N, C-alpha and C positions, 0 to 999 in steps of 0.2 A: 850231130848227136846231141841230144838234150840230156842234161843231168837232172836227176831228181834230188830234191833236198831231203835229207834224212829227217824223219819225224820221231821225236821222243814220245814215248807213251808211258803213262804211270803204271807201275807194277805194285802189287801188294802180296806179301807173304803172310798167309793166315793159318792159324792153328786149325786142325781138323778135329772137331769134338769127338770124344771117345776113341781117338786114335793117337796114342802117345808117340812122341818123337816123329810126327809127320806133319808137314805143312803143305798148303796149296798155294801155288803161284798163279795169280790172276791179273788180268788187265780189263779194261773196259770191253775188250773184244771177247772175253771169256777166260776159261781156265787154260793155262799153258801146260801145267803138269803138277807133279808133286815131288817133294824132297822128303826123304825119310832117313833117320839116323839108325844105323844098325851096327852096334858095337862101336868101334873106333872110326868108322867110315860112314859116308853118306851116299845114298842112291837117288838118282833122278829118274822119274818115269813120266811118260805121256800115256795116259790110260794104263794099260797093263804092260806096256813096252818099256824096257829098260833103255835109258839114254846113256851111252858111253859105258863106263864101268864104275868102279868104286872111287869116290872122291874123298880127299883128306879133310875137306871142310865144306860147310853148307854153301858158302859163296861160289865155290867151283861147281857144285851141283846146280845152283841157280843159273850160272853162266851157261852151262850145258843145255838147260831147258830153253834159255833165250836163243842160243845158237840154233837149236833144233827148230824152234818156232820160226826164226828168220829164214831158215833154209826152206821150209815148206809153205810159208805164208807171205812170201815177198810179192810186191806189186810189179807186174811187168810193164 
């Protein structure tokens, strides 16, 4: 069995113009999803699909998007 070396990719969290309290998580491969603050919690979305539930902070929402991306875009 051959093991694959994990590759780190650069991620960027960008403000979305005209959309307050919402950020886009991107990489060189494209958009992973968005994080939005709604009241005291944060939501993570890929497209219009909610990822997980409500998060206490933005970092947890970003981690959920990364996990979702890794789940669906792994290299076999």
